[in-house]
Residue frames as qw, qx, qy, qz and C-alpha x, y, z in Angstrom:
[[0.271, -0.347, -0.883, -0.161, -1.05, 69.33, -40.48],
 [0.135, -0.528, -0.584, 0.602, -2.27, 71.52, -37.62],
 [0.101, 0.341, -0.119, -0.927, -2.64, 74.50, -39.96],
 [0.286, -0.108, -0.746, -0.592, -4.85, 72.41, -42.25],
 [0.278, -0.464, -0.825, 0.162, -7.03, 71.41, -39.33],
 [0.086, -0.483, -0.325, 0.808, -7.43, 75.09, -38.48],
 [0.067, -0.115, -0.536, -0.833, -9.04, 75.77, -41.85],
 [0.501, 0.131, 0.339, -0.786, -12.68, 76.86, -41.48],
 [0.574, 0.259, 0.772, -0.087, -15.34, 74.36, -42.52],
 [0.599, 0.700, 0.387, 0.017, -15.62, 74.29, -46.34],
 [0.050, 0.908, -0.310, -0.276, -12.49, 76.41, -46.88],
 [0.926, 0.282, 0.073, 0.239, -9.73, 75.35, -49.25],
 [0.326, -0.758, 0.389, 0.410, -5.97, 75.85, -49.42],
 [0.820, 0.551, 0.118, 0.100, -4.43, 75.91, -52.91],
 [0.351, -0.698, 0.456, 0.425, -0.78, 75.82, -53.93],
 [0.811, 0.581, 0.074, 0.016, 0.72, 75.72, -57.42],
 [0.407, -0.614, 0.515, 0.438, 4.23, 75.07, -58.66],
 [0.028, 0.248, -0.715, -0.653, 4.62, 75.37, -62.44],
 [0.530, -0.058, -0.572, -0.624, 2.08, 72.89, -63.82],
 [0.420, -0.222, -0.856, 0.203, 1.44, 70.99, -60.57],
 [0.361, -0.464, 0.029, -0.808, -1.46, 72.04, -58.37],
 [0.321, -0.186, -0.869, 0.327, -2.53, 70.90, -54.89],
 [0.402, -0.467, -0.085, -0.783, -5.78, 71.69, -53.12],
 [0.249, -0.132, -0.864, 0.416, -6.65, 70.83, -49.51],
 [0.431, -0.453, -0.220, -0.749, -10.21, 71.21, -48.26],
 [0.011, -0.028, 0.822, -0.568, -11.65, 70.72, -44.79],
 [0.585, -0.204, -0.332, -0.711, -15.13, 69.20, -44.66],
 [0.854, -0.370, -0.181, -0.318, -16.76, 67.56, -41.67],
 [0.625, -0.656, 0.423, -0.007, -13.51, 67.16, -39.77],
 [0.851, 0.087, 0.408, 0.320, -11.88, 65.38, -42.72],
 [0.009, -0.733, 0.356, 0.580, -9.12, 66.87, -44.87],
 [0.814, 0.443, 0.364, 0.094, -9.38, 66.09, -48.59],
 [0.209, -0.651, 0.439, 0.583, -6.26, 66.63, -50.69],
 [0.761, 0.564, 0.321, 0.017, -6.44, 66.76, -54.48],
 [0.312, -0.575, 0.449, 0.608, -3.45, 67.04, -56.77],
 [0.721, 0.635, 0.276, -0.019, -3.36, 67.70, -60.51],
 [0.399, -0.418, 0.459, 0.675, -0.74, 68.18, -63.16],
 [0.480, 0.632, -0.063, -0.606, -1.52, 69.94, -66.44],
 [0.292, 0.447, -0.767, -0.356, 0.57, 67.60, -68.61],
 [0.118, 0.049, 0.980, -0.154, -0.92, 64.55, -66.90],
 [0.438, 0.494, 0.478, -0.579, -4.41, 65.96, -67.33],
 [0.452, 0.577, -0.366, -0.573, -3.76, 66.45, -71.04],
 [0.149, 0.249, -0.943, -0.163, -2.62, 62.84, -71.37],
 [0.269, 0.259, 0.849, -0.375, -5.71, 61.59, -69.54],
 [0.482, 0.591, 0.182, -0.620, -7.97, 63.65, -71.80],
 [0.330, 0.507, -0.647, -0.464, -6.09, 62.42, -74.90],
 [0.059, 0.082, -0.995, -0.023, -6.47, 58.75, -73.94],
 [0.360, 0.397, 0.670, -0.514, -10.11, 59.22, -72.94],
 [0.494, 0.599, -0.119, -0.619, -10.83, 60.76, -76.34],
 [0.251, 0.386, -0.838, -0.292, -8.94, 57.93, -78.04],
 [0.161, 0.103, 0.950, -0.247, -10.93, 55.36, -76.05],
 [0.452, 0.512, 0.433, -0.588, -14.26, 57.00, -76.91],
 [0.435, 0.566, -0.424, -0.558, -13.35, 57.18, -80.61],
 [0.158, 0.226, -0.952, -0.132, -12.38, 53.51, -80.67],
 [0.261, 0.251, 0.838, -0.407, -15.52, 52.51, -78.75],
 [0.495, 0.563, 0.149, -0.644, -17.76, 54.47, -81.11],
 [0.384, 0.479, -0.655, -0.441, -16.06, 52.94, -84.16],
 [0.004, 0.062, -0.995, 0.077, -16.48, 49.46, -82.68],
 [0.380, 0.401, 0.635, -0.540, -20.17, 50.08, -81.94],
 [0.497, 0.585, -0.156, -0.622, -20.73, 51.38, -85.47],
 [0.271, 0.360, -0.850, -0.272, -18.96, 48.36, -86.99],
 [0.163, 0.107, 0.941, -0.277, -20.98, 45.99, -84.83],
 [0.472, 0.503, 0.383, -0.614, -24.24, 47.63, -85.89],
 [0.478, 0.553, -0.420, -0.537, -23.33, 47.48, -89.58],
 [0.137, 0.224, -0.961, -0.087, -22.33, 43.81, -89.29],
 [0.298, 0.263, 0.814, -0.424, -25.61, 42.98, -87.56],
 [0.522, 0.570, 0.096, -0.627, -27.59, 44.77, -90.26],
 [0.373, 0.483, -0.689, -0.391, -25.65, 42.95, -92.97],
 [0.041, -0.060, 0.990, -0.124, -26.22, 39.61, -91.26],
 [0.432, 0.403, 0.594, -0.547, -29.95, 40.29, -90.99],
 [0.517, 0.577, -0.231, -0.588, -30.07, 41.07, -94.71],
 [0.303, 0.392, -0.840, -0.220, -28.25, 37.83, -95.59],
 [0.204, 0.032, 0.928, -0.311, -30.24, 35.55, -93.29],
 [0.368, -0.181, -0.601, -0.685, -33.20, 34.21, -95.25],
 [0.406, 0.009, 0.630, -0.661, -36.44, 33.92, -93.37],
 [0.072, -0.188, -0.922, -0.331, -38.84, 31.16, -94.30],
 [0.461, -0.289, -0.155, -0.825, -42.54, 31.92, -94.50],
 [0.517, -0.215, 0.619, -0.551, -44.82, 30.43, -91.86],
 [0.894, 0.213, 0.026, -0.394, -46.47, 28.06, -94.32],
 [0.615, 0.479, -0.622, 0.078, -43.09, 26.43, -95.16],
 [0.095, -0.348, 0.785, -0.504, -42.51, 25.72, -91.48],
 [0.720, 0.031, 0.385, -0.576, -46.02, 24.26, -91.20],
 [0.834, 0.386, -0.304, -0.250, -45.44, 22.09, -94.29],
 [0.377, 0.446, -0.769, 0.258, -42.21, 20.69, -92.80],
 [0.381, -0.206, 0.679, -0.593, -44.02, 19.93, -89.54],
 [0.838, 0.193, 0.146, -0.490, -46.79, 18.09, -91.37],
 [0.700, 0.467, -0.537, -0.057, -44.24, 16.15, -93.44],
 [0.060, 0.396, -0.817, 0.416, -42.54, 15.08, -90.22],
 [0.629, -0.031, 0.516, -0.581, -45.86, 13.84, -88.82],
 [0.854, 0.355, -0.126, -0.358, -46.61, 11.90, -92.01],
 [0.524, 0.483, -0.690, 0.126, -43.16, 10.29, -92.15],
 [0.180, -0.304, 0.776, -0.523, -43.37, 9.40, -88.44],
 [0.757, 0.095, 0.343, -0.548, -46.84, 7.88, -88.86],
 [0.808, 0.431, -0.341, -0.213, -45.75, 5.92, -91.95],
 [0.306, 0.457, -0.790, 0.271, -42.67, 4.58, -90.16],
 [0.423, -0.174, 0.680, -0.574, -44.78, 3.55, -87.16],
 [0.848, 0.239, 0.108, -0.460, -47.30, 1.76, -89.37],
 [0.672, 0.502, -0.542, -0.056, -44.54, 0.02, -91.30],
 [0.096, 0.393, -0.827, 0.390, -42.76, -1.19, -88.15],
 [0.525, -0.042, 0.623, -0.578, -45.91, -2.33, -86.32],
 [0.825, 0.340, -0.109, -0.439, -47.38, -3.95, -89.46],
 [0.540, 0.462, -0.702, 0.047, -44.22, -5.99, -89.91],
 [0.111, -0.259, 0.822, -0.495, -44.33, -7.14, -86.26],
 [0.706, 0.083, 0.315, -0.629, -48.01, -8.11, -86.50],
 [0.838, 0.362, -0.287, -0.291, -47.42, -10.47, -89.41],
 [0.349, 0.454, -0.790, 0.218, -44.42, -12.17, -87.73],
 [0.462, -0.255, 0.635, -0.563, -46.49, -13.41, -84.80]]
């Protein structure tokens, strides 16, 4: 530990044993130690690539499903919506007249 503290600022100590690598750096009075292993690194890269492939496939499937849904969903023109609104007003007014007319004659 003392020999690591004696490292100059920004210097690094590296040691390798087969596929395992260790690096110790001294920065601002703090010792940072990083370890890697080639076979582990390959596995991480493999699973990251697998994840990205699956994510991209999922995004592409989602986009195609949304486009298909938009094609299947019929949109009504604005005048049809206006006609339904007017029909609702007419039916509501007729029902109100019918109910109040009936009450007026019962008095």
